[in-house]
LUMBA-227628 format. One record per residue (C-alpha): x, y, z; residue number from 1. Coordinates in pm, 1 decimal, always signed. Example, Ala and Ser with C-alpha at 12.3 -4.5 7.8 and 13.67 -1.06 7.14 Angstrom:
<recs>
<<+1230.0, -450.0, +780.0>, 1> <<+1367.0, -106.0, +714.0>, 2> 
</recs>
This chain:
<recs>
<<-1347.4, -637.7, +177.8>, 1> <<-1362.0, -254.6, +172.2>, 2> <<-1065.6, -245.8, +410.4>, 3> <<-858.4, -459.1, +171.2>, 4> <<-945.7, -228.4, -116.9>, 5> <<-840.9, +68.7, +96.2>, 6> <<-508.9, -98.9, +180.5>, 7> <<-434.5, -184.0, -181.7>, 8> <<-538.2, +163.3, -299.1>, 9> <<-297.3, +321.9, -55.0>, 10> <<-13.3, +97.3, -172.5>, 11> <<-106.7, +146.4, -539.0>, 12> <<-45.9, +522.2, -505.1>, 13> <<+297.1, +450.3, -360.1>, 14> <<+371.4, +209.0, -646.9>, 15> <<+262.4, +468.7, -904.9>, 16> <<+498.7, +722.7, -746.0>, 17> <<+774.6, +460.6, -756.1>, 18> <<+703.5, +380.6, -1120.2>, 19> <<+698.3, +744.5, -1227.2>, 20> <<+1018.4, +811.4, -1033.0>, 21> <<+1187.6, +517.6, -1208.1>, 22> <<+1076.8, +616.5, -1558.0>, 23> <<+1096.7, +996.3, -1556.1>, 24> <<+1439.4, +1142.1, -1485.7>, 25> <<+1302.7, +1479.5, -1371.3>, 26> <<+1061.0, +1332.5, -1110.7>, 27> <<+1238.3, +1233.7, -789.5>, 28> <<+1083.8, +1070.6, -481.8>, 29> <<+1222.2, +895.6, -178.8>, 30> <<+1039.6, +577.0, -289.3>, 31> <<+1285.0, +488.1, -566.3>, 32> <<+1642.9, +572.5, -660.6>, 33> <<+1713.3, +465.0, -1020.7>, 34> <<+2087.7, +522.7, -979.4>, 35> <<+2112.6, +196.4, -780.7>, 36> <<+2061.8, +3.4, -1107.2>, 37> <<+1865.7, -313.7, -1191.1>, 38> <<+1548.0, -108.0, -1235.7>, 39> <<+1314.1, -375.5, -1386.5>, 40> <<+1383.1, -627.6, -1109.4>, 41> <<+1342.9, -364.9, -837.9>, 42> <<+1012.4, -250.0, -991.3>, 43> <<+884.0, -609.8, -990.0>, 44> <<+986.0, -638.1, -624.7>, 45> <<+798.2, -312.8, -554.2>, 46> <<+489.2, -452.1, -728.1>, 47> <<+506.7, -766.2, -514.7>, 48> <<+544.2, -547.8, -208.0>, 49> <<+238.7, -352.2, -316.6>, 50> <<+24.4, -665.9, -319.6>, 51> <<+153.6, -808.8, +9.1>, 52> <<+174.8, -483.6, +205.8>, 53> <<-163.5, -368.8, +74.4>, 54> <<-317.9, -694.4, +195.1>, 55> <<-158.5, -658.0, +538.7>, 56> <<-265.4, -294.0, +566.6>, 57> <<-618.9, -395.3, +467.0>, 58> <<-627.8, -662.4, +736.0>, 59> <<-511.8, -412.1, +996.6>, 60> <<-770.1, -152.3, +889.6>, 61> <<-1042.4, -419.4, +883.8>, 62> <<-941.7, -537.6, +1231.4>, 63> <<-952.7, -184.3, +1367.8>, 64> <<-1293.7, -126.6, +1207.3>, 65> <<-1431.3, -450.8, +1353.2>, 66> <<-1294.5, -365.2, +1697.1>, 67> <<-1448.1, -15.5, +1685.6>, 68> <<-1782.3, -158.2, +1571.1>, 69> <<-1773.9, -408.7, +1858.4>, 70> <<-1664.8, -152.8, +2118.7>, 71> <<-1927.1, +104.9, +2021.4>, 72> <<-2225.1, -123.7, +1968.5>, 73> <<-2537.2, -54.7, +2166.1>, 74> <<-2559.5, -263.3, +2482.2>, 75> <<-2853.1, -503.0, +2494.9>, 76> <<-3016.1, -595.0, +2820.8>, 77> 
</recs>
């Protein structure tokens, strides 16, 4: 579960940058270009991407953590 939270937190920061870039004309990022139009729909797509990609990133981080815990466990005789 902590790995999923970490994955979603990472993606949430990206979504916040996207949201701020869409709403404030003086804040530009490479995450979002409001000049392409259809801003509300694209922001909803970004929110959906945040949920899905955060879940996938969390699964990857959790898998790596489980593998490291298994590989570094103390050997029992």
